[in-house]
OpenMM code with the backbone's topology and positions (N, CA, C; nanometers):
from openmm import Vec3, app, unit

residues = "MET ALA ARG SER LEU ALA TYR LEU MET LEU LEU PHE THR TYR VAL TYR ALA SER CYS ALA PHE VAL PHE SER SER GLN ARG ASN ALA ILE ALA LYS ARG GLY GLN ALA GLU LEU LEU THR MET LYS THR ALA ARG VAL LYS VAL SER SER SER LEU LEU MET ARG ASP ALA SER SER ALA TYR TRP PHE LYS VAL GLY ASP THR VAL GLU VAL VAL GLU ASP VAL LEU LYS ALA GLY ILE ASN LEU LYS GLY ARG VAL GLY THR VAL THR GLU THR TRP GLU LYS CYS ASP VAL ASP PRO THR CYS CYS CYS ALA GLU PHE VAL ASP ALA GLY PHE ALA VAL HIS VAL GLU PHE ARG GLU LEU ASP LYS GLU GLY ASP ASP LEU PHE ILE HIS PHE PHE ALA GLU ASP GLU LEU LYS LYS SER LYS ASP VAL VAL PRO PHE ASP GLY MET SER CYS THR ALA PHE LYS LEU LYS GLN LEU ASN VAL GLY GLN LYS PRO ARG SER LEU ALA SER TYR ASP PRO SER ASP ASP SER".split()
positions = [
    Vec3(9.7993, 6.0696, 4.8462),
    Vec3(9.9395, 6.1028, 4.8332),
    Vec3(9.9578, 6.2254, 4.7437),
    Vec3(9.8911, 6.2267, 4.6295),
    Vec3(9.9025, 6.3381, 4.5365),
    Vec3(9.8455, 6.4664, 4.5985),
    Vec3(9.7371, 6.4513, 4.6750),
    Vec3(9.6750, 6.5672, 4.7379),
    Vec3(9.7674, 6.6266, 4.8451),
    Vec3(9.8314, 6.5429, 4.9255),
    Vec3(9.9222, 6.5939, 5.0278),
    Vec3(10.0447, 6.6597, 4.9637),
    Vec3(10.0905, 6.6062, 4.8517),
    Vec3(10.2018, 6.6663, 4.7796),
    Vec3(10.1615, 6.8032, 4.7232),
    Vec3(10.0384, 6.8142, 4.6758),
    Vec3(9.9884, 6.9412, 4.6244),
    Vec3(9.9788, 7.0445, 4.7367),
    Vec3(9.9305, 7.0024, 4.8548),
    Vec3(9.9236, 7.0925, 4.9689),
    Vec3(10.0632, 7.1361, 5.0124),
    Vec3(10.1558, 7.0453, 5.0103),
    Vec3(10.2935, 7.0768, 5.0474),
    Vec3(10.3539, 7.1779, 4.9505),
    Vec3(10.3299, 7.1604, 4.8224),
    Vec3(10.3802, 7.2550, 4.7227),
    Vec3(10.3140, 7.3919, 4.7401),
    Vec3(10.1847, 7.3934, 4.7699),
    Vec3(10.1133, 7.5183, 4.7926),
    Vec3(10.1698, 7.5905, 4.9152),
    Vec3(10.1962, 7.5187, 5.0225),
    Vec3(10.2539, 7.5756, 5.1429),
    Vec3(10.3932, 7.6314, 5.1138),
    Vec3(10.4738, 7.5563, 5.0425),
    Vec3(10.6082, 7.5997, 5.0075),
    Vec3(10.6028, 7.7280, 4.9232),
    Vec3(10.5137, 7.7347, 4.8274),
    Vec3(10.4995, 7.8525, 4.7420),
    Vec3(10.4585, 7.9738, 4.8243),
    Vec3(10.3647, 7.9546, 4.9169),
    Vec3(10.3194, 8.0643, 5.0023),
    Vec3(10.4336, 8.1172, 5.0890),
    Vec3(10.5076, 8.0280, 5.1534),
    Vec3(10.6177, 8.0695, 5.2406),
    Vec3(10.7259, 8.1388, 5.1594),
    Vec3(10.7604, 8.0839, 5.0449),
    Vec3(10.8640, 8.1438, 4.9616),
    Vec3(10.8219, 8.2821, 4.9125),
    Vec3(10.6997, 8.2964, 4.8678),
    Vec3(10.6524, 8.4250, 4.8162),
    Vec3(10.6426, 8.5289, 4.9269),
    Vec3(10.6022, 8.4898, 5.0468),
    Vec3(10.5880, 8.5864, 5.1548),
    Vec3(10.7220, 8.6327, 5.2074),
    Vec3(10.8260, 8.5547, 5.1908),
    Vec3(10.9583, 8.5935, 5.2385),
    Vec3(11.0382, 8.6686, 5.1328),
    Vec3(11.0151, 8.6415, 5.0081),
    Vec3(11.1029, 8.6933, 4.9033),
    Vec3(11.0501, 8.8161, 4.8320),
    Vec3(10.9212, 8.8451, 4.8413),
    Vec3(10.8664, 8.9566, 4.7664),
    Vec3(10.7936, 9.0520, 4.8582),
    Vec3(10.7981, 9.1793, 4.8241),
    Vec3(10.7248, 9.2811, 4.8962),
    Vec3(10.6165, 9.3312, 4.8022),
    Vec3(10.4916, 9.3242, 4.8449),
    Vec3(10.3823, 9.3674, 4.7607),
    Vec3(10.3623, 9.5179, 4.7741),
    Vec3(10.2808, 9.5739, 4.6904),
    Vec3(10.2681, 9.7193, 4.6811),
    Vec3(10.2252, 9.7841, 4.8123),
    Vec3(10.1605, 9.7130, 4.9025),
    Vec3(10.1212, 9.7728, 5.0297),
    Vec3(10.2427, 9.8062, 5.1155),
    Vec3(10.3508, 9.7301, 5.1036),
    Vec3(10.4720, 9.7557, 5.1804),
    Vec3(10.5742, 9.8348, 5.1003),
    Vec3(10.5584, 9.8412, 4.9715),
    Vec3(10.6593, 9.9013, 4.8854),
    Vec3(10.6747, 10.0504, 4.9119),
    Vec3(10.5653, 10.1200, 4.9418),
    Vec3(10.5744, 10.2631, 4.9669),
    Vec3(10.6628, 10.2929, 5.0870),
    Vec3(10.6505, 10.2154, 5.1936),
    Vec3(10.7335, 10.2368, 5.3122),
    Vec3(10.8798, 10.2104, 5.2820),
    Vec3(10.9085, 10.1075, 5.2056),
    Vec3(11.0465, 10.0749, 5.1715),
    Vec3(11.1056, 10.1826, 5.0820),
    Vec3(11.0314, 10.2276, 4.9836),
    Vec3(11.0813, 10.3300, 4.8920),
    Vec3(11.0994, 10.4639, 4.9638),
    Vec3(11.0103, 10.4959, 5.0553),
    Vec3(11.0214, 10.6205, 5.1297),
    Vec3(11.1474, 10.6196, 5.2151),
    Vec3(11.1756, 10.5089, 5.2808),
    Vec3(11.2924, 10.4973, 5.3655),
    Vec3(11.4198, 10.5077, 5.2827),
    Vec3(11.4207, 10.4495, 5.1658),
    Vec3(11.5390, 10.4513, 5.0815),
    Vec3(11.5385, 10.5618, 4.9798),
    Vec3(11.4354, 10.6442, 4.9793),
    Vec3(11.4192, 10.7532, 4.8850),
    Vec3(11.4346, 10.7025, 4.7420),
    Vec3(11.3751, 10.5886, 4.7151),
    Vec3(11.3800, 10.5305, 4.5806),
    Vec3(11.2542, 10.5684, 4.5051),
    Vec3(11.2609, 10.5551, 4.3756),
    Vec3(11.1445, 10.5853, 4.2933),
    Vec3(11.0568, 10.4619, 4.2797),
    Vec3(10.9271, 10.4844, 4.2780),
    Vec3(10.8331, 10.3766, 4.2575),
    Vec3(10.7995, 10.3681, 4.1094),
    Vec3(10.8012, 10.2486, 4.0564),
    Vec3(10.7631, 10.2286, 3.9174),
    Vec3(10.6170, 10.1877, 3.9151),
    Vec3(10.5324, 10.2758, 3.8678),
    Vec3(10.3898, 10.2457, 3.8616),
    Vec3(10.3380, 10.2796, 3.7230),
    Vec3(10.2278, 10.2182, 3.6904),
    Vec3(10.1657, 10.2406, 3.5611),
    Vec3(10.0380, 10.3214, 3.5854),
    Vec3(10.0268, 10.4367, 3.5239),
    Vec3(9.9105, 10.5216, 3.5445),
    Vec3(9.8037, 10.4869, 3.4415),
    Vec3(9.6823, 10.4748, 3.4894),
    Vec3(9.5683, 10.4551, 3.4007),
    Vec3(9.4833, 10.5816, 3.4069),
    Vec3(9.3707, 10.5803, 3.3408),
    Vec3(9.2858, 10.6986, 3.3357),
    Vec3(9.2386, 10.7412, 3.4746),
    Vec3(9.2021, 10.6462, 3.5608),
    Vec3(9.1453, 10.6819, 3.6901),
    Vec3(9.2264, 10.6300, 3.8087),
    Vec3(9.2931, 10.5207, 3.7902),
    Vec3(9.3545, 10.4526, 3.9035),
    Vec3(9.5039, 10.4356, 3.8803),
    Vec3(9.5796, 10.4491, 3.9845),
    Vec3(9.7225, 10.4237, 3.9789),
    Vec3(9.7430, 10.2773, 4.0172),
    Vec3(9.7985, 10.1974, 3.9268),
    Vec3(9.8087, 10.0538, 3.9465),
    Vec3(9.9558, 10.0139, 3.9536),
    Vec3(9.9888, 9.9292, 4.0468),
    Vec3(10.1252, 9.8789, 4.0580),
    Vec3(10.1523, 9.7827, 3.9430),
    Vec3(10.2694, 9.7979, 3.8802),
    Vec3(10.2971, 9.7182, 3.7617),
    Vec3(10.3773, 9.5916, 3.7889),
    Vec3(10.4445, 9.5843, 3.9029),
    Vec3(10.5280, 9.4666, 3.9263),
    Vec3(10.5565, 9.4481, 4.0742),
    Vec3(10.6099, 9.3322, 4.1052),
    Vec3(10.6543, 9.3036, 4.2405),
    Vec3(10.7952, 9.3579, 4.2585),
    Vec3(10.8302, 9.3908, 4.3806),
    Vec3(10.9626, 9.4412, 4.4127),
    Vec3(11.0351, 9.3335, 4.4921),
    Vec3(11.1491, 9.2890, 4.4434),
    Vec3(11.2252, 9.1844, 4.5118),
    Vec3(11.2873, 9.2418, 4.6380),
    Vec3(11.2809, 9.1688, 4.7461),
    Vec3(11.3377, 9.2107, 4.8733),
    Vec3(11.4091, 9.0934, 4.9358),
    Vec3(11.5235, 9.1198, 4.9933),
    Vec3(11.5995, 9.0162, 5.0598),
    Vec3(11.6150, 9.0573, 5.2053),
    Vec3(11.5485, 8.9876, 5.2940),
    Vec3(11.5502, 9.0238, 5.4353),
    Vec3(11.6850, 8.9992, 5.5004),
    Vec3(11.7734, 8.9288, 5.4338),
    Vec3(11.9020, 8.8987, 5.4948),
    Vec3(12.0067, 9.0047, 5.4653),
    Vec3(11.9722, 9.1098, 5.3968),
    Vec3(12.0692, 9.2131, 5.3620),
    Vec3(12.0247, 9.3474, 5.4163),
    Vec3(12.1224, 9.4306, 5.4500),
    Vec3(12.0964, 9.5672, 5.4917),
    Vec3(12.1229, 9.6577, 5.3727),
    Vec3(12.0251, 9.7387, 5.3356),
    Vec3(12.0366, 9.8215, 5.2167),
    Vec3(12.0667, 9.9679, 5.2460),
    Vec3(12.0228, 10.0210, 5.3585),
    Vec3(12.0241, 10.1650, 5.3793),
    Vec3(12.1461, 10.2145, 5.4551),
    Vec3(12.2241, 10.1262, 5.5140),
    Vec3(12.3396, 10.1676, 5.5931),
    Vec3(12.4646, 10.0969, 5.5446),
    Vec3(12.5799, 10.1620, 5.5641),
    Vec3(12.7074, 10.0997, 5.5321),
    Vec3(12.8013, 10.1186, 5.6507),
    Vec3(12.9074, 10.0400, 5.6550),
    Vec3(13.0027, 10.0455, 5.7650),
    Vec3(13.0613, 10.1859, 5.7738),
    Vec3(13.0643, 10.2388, 5.8964),
    Vec3(13.1175, 10.3730, 5.9196),
    Vec3(13.0114, 10.4800, 5.9314),
    Vec3(12.8869, 10.4512, 5.8924),
    Vec3(12.7793, 10.5500, 5.9046),
    Vec3(12.7517, 10.5793, 6.0519),
    Vec3(12.7227, 10.7048, 6.0818),
    Vec3(12.6790, 10.7433, 6.2154),
    Vec3(12.5274, 10.7370, 6.2158),
    Vec3(12.4722, 10.6609, 6.3095),
    Vec3(12.3279, 10.6393, 6.3133),
    Vec3(12.2722, 10.6708, 6.4518),
    Vec3(12.1421, 10.6995, 6.4545),
    Vec3(12.0713, 10.7250, 6.5797),
    Vec3(11.9575, 10.6250, 6.5917),
    Vec3(11.9358, 10.5745, 6.7126),
    Vec3(11.8277, 10.4801, 6.7379),
    Vec3(11.6981, 10.5592, 6.7496),
    Vec3(11.5964, 10.5227, 6.6686),
    Vec3(11.4707, 10.5973, 6.6673),
    Vec3(11.3543, 10.5180, 6.7268),
    Vec3(11.3756, 10.3932, 6.7574),
    Vec3(11.2711, 10.3099, 6.8177),
    Vec3(11.3127, 10.2714, 6.9600),
    Vec3(11.2157, 10.2297, 7.0399),
    Vec3(11.2463, 10.1808, 7.1735),
    Vec3(11.3094, 10.0421, 7.1624),
    Vec3(11.4377, 10.0343, 7.1918),
    Vec3(11.5118, 9.9082, 7.1875),
    Vec3(11.5831, 9.8941, 7.3216),
    Vec3(11.5613, 9.7809, 7.3889),
    Vec3(11.6216, 9.7599, 7.5195),
    Vec3(11.7459, 9.6728, 7.5092),
    Vec3(11.8493, 9.7106, 7.5848),
    Vec3(11.9683, 9.6276, 7.6016),
    Vec3(12.0015, 9.6314, 7.7492),
    Vec3(11.9980, 9.5158, 7.8119),
    Vec3(12.0252, 9.5021, 7.9554),
    Vec3(11.9384, 9.5972, 8.0375),
    Vec3(11.8123, 9.6133, 7.9970),
    Vec3(11.7187, 9.6961, 8.0708),
    Vec3(11.7307, 9.8453, 8.0435),
    Vec3(11.8185, 9.8851, 7.9535),
    Vec3(11.8375, 10.0269, 7.9215),
    Vec3(11.7799, 10.0540, 7.7828),
    Vec3(11.6982, 10.1596, 7.7719),
    Vec3(11.6401, 10.1979, 7.6441),
    Vec3(11.7451, 10.2732, 7.5626),
    Vec3(11.7712, 10.2261, 7.4413),
    Vec3(11.8737, 10.2862, 7.3556),
    Vec3(11.8197, 10.3960, 7.2648),
    Vec3(11.6915, 10.4263, 7.2735),
    Vec3(11.6323, 10.5292, 7.1868),
    Vec3(11.7042, 10.6620, 7.2087),
    Vec3(11.7450, 10.7251, 7.0977),
    Vec3(11.8148, 10.8524, 7.1047),
    Vec3(11.9661, 10.8407, 7.1086),
    Vec3(12.0192, 10.7220, 7.1332),
    Vec3(12.1650, 10.7034, 7.1375),
    Vec3(12.2213, 10.7085, 6.9965),
    Vec3(12.3432, 10.7572, 6.9840),
    Vec3(12.4115, 10.7690, 6.8561),
    Vec3(12.5318, 10.6759, 6.8577),
    Vec3(12.5472, 10.5995, 6.7485),
    Vec3(12.6583, 10.5055, 6.7385),
    Vec3(12.7092, 10.4965, 6.5958),
    Vec3(12.8040, 10.4053, 6.5758),
    Vec3(12.8675, 10.3869, 6.4453),
    Vec3(12.8408, 10.2457, 6.3956),
    Vec3(12.8019, 10.2326, 6.2691),
    Vec3(12.7771, 10.1016, 6.2088),
    Vec3(12.9102, 10.0294, 6.1920),
    Vec3(12.9196, 9.9077, 6.2477),
    Vec3(13.0434, 9.8305, 6.2368),
    Vec3(13.0316, 9.7156, 6.1384),
    Vec3(12.9081, 9.6696, 6.1140),
    Vec3(12.8891, 9.5576, 6.0220),
    Vec3(12.7449, 9.5561, 5.9748),
    Vec3(12.7250, 9.5167, 5.8499),
    Vec3(12.5903, 9.4964, 5.7972),
    Vec3(12.5876, 9.3626, 5.7258),
    Vec3(12.4730, 9.2974, 5.7304),
    Vec3(12.4585, 9.1704, 5.6584),
    Vec3(12.4363, 9.1994, 5.5120),
    Vec3(12.5149, 9.1360, 5.4290),
    Vec3(12.5023, 9.1520, 5.2847),
    Vec3(12.5172, 9.0170, 5.2179),
    Vec3(12.4618, 9.0065, 5.1002),
    Vec3(12.4827, 8.8863, 5.0199),
    Vec3(12.6265, 8.8865, 4.9704),
    Vec3(12.6884, 8.7710, 4.9687),
    Vec3(12.8249, 8.7650, 4.9180),
    Vec3(12.8241, 8.7746, 4.7657),
    Vec3(12.9316, 8.8303, 4.7096),
    Vec3(12.9396, 8.8473, 4.5646),
    Vec3(12.9650, 8.7159, 4.4931),
    Vec3(13.0265, 8.6209, 4.5625),
    Vec3(13.0611, 8.4943, 4.4996),
    Vec3(12.9373, 8.4098, 4.4746),
    Vec3(12.8524, 8.3969, 4.5776),
    Vec3(12.7335, 8.3138, 4.5652),
    Vec3(12.6147, 8.3878, 4.6268),
    Vec3(12.5452, 8.4719, 4.5492),
    Vec3(12.4353, 8.5511, 4.6047),
    Vec3(12.3190, 8.4677, 4.6567),
    Vec3(12.3128, 8.3430, 4.6226),
    Vec3(12.2028, 8.2600, 4.6705),
    Vec3(12.2487, 8.1647, 4.7801),
    Vec3(12.3605, 8.1944, 4.8441),
    Vec3(12.4126, 8.1008, 4.9441),
    Vec3(12.3126, 8.0819, 5.0576),
    Vec3(12.3118, 7.9645, 5.1132),
    Vec3(12.2086, 7.9296, 5.2103),
    Vec3(12.2299, 7.9971, 5.3448),
    Vec3(12.3518, 8.0349, 5.3797),
    Vec3(12.3744, 8.0933, 5.5120),
    Vec3(12.3036, 8.2267, 5.5282),
    Vec3(12.2897, 8.3037, 5.4223),
    Vec3(12.2240, 8.4340, 5.4306),
    Vec3(12.0725, 8.4215, 5.4449),
    Vec3(12.0158, 8.3083, 5.4096),
    Vec3(11.8713, 8.2904, 5.4197),
    Vec3(11.8229, 8.2888, 5.5635),
    Vec3(11.9105, 8.2513, 5.6555),
    Vec3(11.8687, 8.2345, 5.7935),
    Vec3(11.8955, 8.3561, 5.8804),
    Vec3(11.9374, 8.4671, 5.8207),
    Vec3(11.9622, 8.5881, 5.8963),
    Vec3(11.8292, 8.6518, 5.9317),
    Vec3(11.8144, 8.6902, 6.0572),
    Vec3(11.6938, 8.7589, 6.1011),
    Vec3(11.7046, 8.9057, 6.0628),
    Vec3(11.6011, 8.9608, 6.0021),
    Vec3(11.6031, 9.1011, 5.9588),
    Vec3(11.6217, 9.1957, 6.0764),
    Vec3(11.5878, 9.1521, 6.1969),
    Vec3(11.6048, 9.2340, 6.3165),
    Vec3(11.7482, 9.2464, 6.3613),
    Vec3(11.8395, 9.1741, 6.2990),
    Vec3(11.9805, 9.1776, 6.3383),
    Vec3(12.0710, 9.2121, 6.2206),
    Vec3(12.0198, 9.2830, 6.1220),
    Vec3(12.0944, 9.3081, 5.9986),
    Vec3(12.2030, 9.4144, 6.0134),
    Vec3(12.1913, 9.5035, 6.1115),
    Vec3(12.2881, 9.6122, 6.1272),
    Vec3(12.3496, 9.6033, 6.2674),
    Vec3(12.4834, 9.6006, 6.2740),
    Vec3(12.5549, 9.5982, 6.4021),
    Vec3(12.6064, 9.7395, 6.4288),
    Vec3(12.5735, 9.7944, 6.5470),
    Vec3(12.6116, 9.9314, 6.5804),
    Vec3(12.6930, 9.9308, 6.7085),
    Vec3(12.8018, 10.0091, 6.7081),
    Vec3(12.8882, 10.0216, 6.8252),
    Vec3(12.8585, 10.1540, 6.8943),
    Vec3(12.8422, 10.1483, 7.0268),
    Vec3(12.8121, 10.2670, 7.1068),
    Vec3(12.9222, 10.2879, 7.2095),
    Vec3(12.9468, 10.4138, 7.2447),
    Vec3(13.0327, 10.4486, 7.3577),
    Vec3(12.9427, 10.4654, 7.4791),
    Vec3(12.9992, 10.4451, 7.5968),
    Vec3(12.9228, 10.4687, 7.7195),
    Vec3(12.8912, 10.6170, 7.7303),
    Vec3(12.7976, 10.6521, 7.8152),
    Vec3(12.7502, 10.7893, 7.8246),
    Vec3(12.8588, 10.8875, 7.8679),
    Vec3(12.9552, 10.8443, 7.9513),
    Vec3(13.0572, 10.9378, 7.9993),
    Vec3(13.1641, 10.9680, 7.8933),
    Vec3(13.1703, 10.8881, 7.7871),
    Vec3(13.2618, 10.9058, 7.6739),
    Vec3(13.4082, 10.9073, 7.7157),
    Vec3(13.4404, 10.8470, 7.8259),
    Vec3(13.5786, 10.8362, 7.8695),
    Vec3(13.6182, 10.6900, 7.8681),
    Vec3(13.7423, 10.6647, 7.8341),
    Vec3(13.7908, 10.5275, 7.8340),
    Vec3(13.7453, 10.4514, 7.7112),
    Vec3(13.7607, 10.3214, 7.7173),
    Vec3(13.7278, 10.2351, 7.6041),
    Vec3(13.6036, 10.1518, 7.6311),
    Vec3(13.5067, 10.2080, 7.6999),
    Vec3(13.3842, 10.1359, 7.7303),
    Vec3(13.2923, 10.1389, 7.6088),
    Vec3(13.2947, 10.0333, 7.5303),
    Vec3(13.2136, 10.0221, 7.4101),
    Vec3(13.1210, 9.9027, 7.4234),
    Vec3(13.0088, 9.9087, 7.3555),
    Vec3(12.9247, 9.7901, 7.3433),
    Vec3(12.8597, 9.7909, 7.2061),
    Vec3(12.8263, 9.6712, 7.1591),
    Vec3(12.7656, 9.6541, 7.0272),
    Vec3(12.6256, 9.5978, 7.0457),
    Vec3(12.5332, 9.6457, 6.9634),
    Vec3(12.3981, 9.5916, 6.9642),
    Vec3(12.3536, 9.5729, 6.8190),
    Vec3(12.2559, 9.4875, 6.7988),
    Vec3(12.2078, 9.4525, 6.6654),
    Vec3(12.0707, 9.5155, 6.6444),
    Vec3(12.0478, 9.5669, 6.5235),
    Vec3(11.9247, 9.6389, 6.4947),
    Vec3(11.8669, 9.5988, 6.3606),
    Vec3(11.7372, 9.6194, 6.3471),
    Vec3(11.6713, 9.6169, 6.2161),
    Vec3(11.6891, 9.7560, 6.1566),
    Vec3(11.6816, 9.7655, 6.0252),
    Vec3(11.7016, 9.8953, 5.9618),
    Vec3(11.5947, 9.9969, 6.0007),
    Vec3(11.4733, 9.9508, 6.0314),
    Vec3(11.3643, 10.0410, 6.0695),
    Vec3(11.3896, 10.1087, 6.2037),
    Vec3(11.4781, 10.0547, 6.2853),
    Vec3(11.5030, 10.1078, 6.4186),
    Vec3(11.6101, 10.2172, 6.4198),
    Vec3(11.6704, 10.2445, 6.3037),
    Vec3(11.7809, 10.3396, 6.2954),
    Vec3(11.7548, 10.4463, 6.1907),
    Vec3(11.8223, 10.5596, 6.2065),
    Vec3(11.8258, 10.6610, 6.1005),
    Vec3(11.9667, 10.7182, 6.0969),
    Vec3(12.0087, 10.7621, 5.9789),
    Vec3(12.1416, 10.8222, 5.9665),
    Vec3(12.1428, 10.9559, 6.0383),
    Vec3(12.2496, 10.9797, 6.1132),
    Vec3(12.2666, 11.1082, 6.1805),
    Vec3(12.3382, 11.2036, 6.0877),
    Vec3(12.3063, 11.3291, 6.1014),
    Vec3(12.3760, 11.4299, 6.0236),
    Vec3(12.5107, 11.4561, 6.0883),
    Vec3(12.6110, 11.4802, 6.0054),
    Vec3(12.7441, 11.5084, 6.0575),
    Vec3(12.7416, 11.6390, 6.1369),
    Vec3(12.8072, 11.6375, 6.2527),
    Vec3(12.8143, 11.7545, 6.3382),
    Vec3(12.9397, 11.8331, 6.3009),
    Vec3(12.9200, 11.9600, 6.2698),
    Vec3(13.0319, 12.0476, 6.2351),
    Vec3(13.0643, 12.1320, 6.3569),
    Vec3(13.1916, 12.1372, 6.3988),
    Vec3(13.2252, 12.2174, 6.5172),
    Vec3(13.2023, 12.3657, 6.4911),
    Vec3(13.1554, 12.4350, 6.5922),
    Vec3(13.1267, 12.5780, 6.5816),
    Vec3(13.2238, 12.6519, 6.6718),
    Vec3(13.2944, 12.7514, 6.6178),
    Vec3(13.3955, 12.8234, 6.6950),
    Vec3(13.3383, 12.9382, 6.7762),
    Vec3(13.2102, 12.9631, 6.7660),
    Vec3(13.1470, 13.0678, 6.8448),
    Vec3(13.1353, 13.2005, 6.7715),
    Vec3(13.2007, 13.2148, 6.6579),
    Vec3(13.1963, 13.3406, 6.5849),
    Vec3(13.0948, 13.3300, 6.4714),
    Vec3(12.9994, 13.4186, 6.4702),
    Vec3(12.9010, 13.4171, 6.3627),
    Vec3(12.9613, 13.4796, 6.2374),
    Vec3(12.8967, 13.4603, 6.1262),
    Vec3(12.9444, 13.5186, 6.0003),
    Vec3(12.9450, 13.6709, 6.0081),
    Vec3(12.8430, 13.7278, 6.0726),
    Vec3(12.8345, 13.8733, 6.0850),
    Vec3(12.9518, 13.9259, 6.1669),
    Vec3(12.9823, 13.8599, 6.2790),
    Vec3(13.0954, 13.9027, 6.3626),
    Vec3(13.2265, 13.8924, 6.2860),
    Vec3(13.2423, 13.7885, 6.2063),
    Vec3(13.3629, 13.7712, 6.1256),
    Vec3(13.3779, 13.8857, 6.0263),
    Vec3(13.2706, 13.9197, 5.9562),
    Vec3(13.2766, 14.0264, 5.8562),
    Vec3(13.3023, 14.1615, 5.9217),
    Vec3(13.2386, 14.1885, 6.0367),
    Vec3(13.2609, 14.3150, 6.1058),
    Vec3(13.4049, 14.3269, 6.1521),
    Vec3(13.4622, 14.2185, 6.2011),
    Vec3(13.6008, 14.2198, 6.2463),
    Vec3(13.6933, 14.2519, 6.1291),
    Vec3(13.6665, 14.1943, 6.0127),
    Vec3(13.7492, 14.2218, 5.8953),
    Vec3(13.7373, 14.3680, 5.8531),
    Vec3(13.6178, 14.4256, 5.8587),
    Vec3(13.5984, 14.5657, 5.8204),
    Vec3(13.6632, 14.6605, 5.9204),
    Vec3(13.6570, 14.6273, 6.0494),
    Vec3(13.7175, 14.7116, 6.1521),
    Vec3(13.8689, 14.7164, 6.1386),
    Vec3(13.9295, 14.6095, 6.0979),
    Vec3(14.0740, 14.6045, 6.0815),
    Vec3(14.1149, 14.6776, 5.9545),
    Vec3(14.0216, 14.7043, 5.8666),
    Vec3(14.0504, 14.7745, 5.7426),
    Vec3(14.0873, 14.6810, 5.6289),
    Vec3(14.0591, 14.5529, 5.6451),
    Vec3(14.0903, 14.4579, 5.5399),
    Vec3(13.9680, 14.4359, 5.4529),
    Vec3(13.9953, 14.3881, 5.3353),
    Vec3(13.8867, 14.3520, 5.2447),
    Vec3(13.8214, 14.2241, 5.2978),
    Vec3(13.6880, 14.2171, 5.3032),
    Vec3(13.6235, 14.0939, 5.3509),
    Vec3(13.6647, 13.9744, 5.2659),
    Vec3(13.6866, 13.8626, 5.3318),
    Vec3(13.7250, 13.7389, 5.2631),
    Vec3(13.6376, 13.6256, 5.3143),
    Vec3(13.6524, 13.5111, 5.2529),
    Vec3(13.5672, 13.3979, 5.2922),
    Vec3(13.6065, 13.3479, 5.4303),
    Vec3(13.5102, 13.2944, 5.4998),
    Vec3(13.5315, 13.2414, 5.6340),
    Vec3(13.6265, 13.1230, 5.6317),
    Vec3(13.6274, 13.0453, 5.5240),
    Vec3(13.7134, 12.9282, 5.5145),
    Vec3(13.8615, 12.9660, 5.5121),
    Vec3(13.8950, 13.0854, 5.4631),
    Vec3(14.0355, 13.1263, 5.4558),
    Vec3(14.0811, 13.1988, 5.5817),
    Vec3(13.9944, 13.2147, 5.6800),
    Vec3(14.0273, 13.2867, 5.8029),
    Vec3(14.1191, 13.2044, 5.8919),
    Vec3(14.2275, 13.2665, 5.9378),
    Vec3(14.3211, 13.2024, 6.0301),
    Vec3(14.3300, 13.2906, 6.1545),
    Vec3(14.2826, 13.2445, 6.2702),
    Vec3(14.2815, 13.3296, 6.3895),
    Vec3(14.4210, 13.3675, 6.4370),
    Vec3(14.5235, 13.2933, 6.3994),
    Vec3(14.6594, 13.3256, 6.4431),
    Vec3(14.7154, 13.4459, 6.3679),
    Vec3(14.6510, 13.4889, 6.2584),
    Vec3(14.6966, 13.6036, 6.1807),
    Vec3(14.6387, 13.7347, 6.2316),
    Vec3(14.5636, 13.7328, 6.3427),
    Vec3(14.5011, 13.8556, 6.3938),
    Vec3(14.6078, 13.9568, 6.4319),
    Vec3(14.5851, 14.0823, 6.3921),
    Vec3(14.6809, 14.1887, 6.4239),
    Vec3(14.6237, 14.2796, 6.5291),
] * unit.nanometer
topology = app.Topology()
chain = topology.addChain("A")
for resn in residues:
    res = topology.addResidue(resn, chain)
    for name in ("N", "CA", "C"):
        topology.addAtom(name, app.Element.getBySymbol(name[0]), res)
């Protein structure tokens, strides 16, 4: 009886430790993705990890609601590969502030931590769909700035030709052209 209880405690400790902590072999990938600093202790010859890093698989750390993201892994939805598609984050799994150890968050699959909304390819109408992703399958997209077709050089030449003093591009109003 005592031996089976000891085995049960050992099994419980192993499962708990493997789910709750990330060891130094995985820490570099997590820190690189989040651009976080690694806390290490340097010795004369060897760089040694000084501590464990707590990780909660039920929370999304790198994305927030409203972020524009791109799918970087092969993910299928209804037989269609979503790799390369761009969407908007609509929900992320997070620990609640009231009870950070609540049991409902323990059962969240890390593969479904980020909910992303996509428009259909034709971008007409209200054809939207949502899919669930792990954080490793997404990357933040850079904001797209509209381009009016006029280069900075063309803008400056136009100002000089009109005989005006060059000014910043941000203050340019095309309706003021003479």
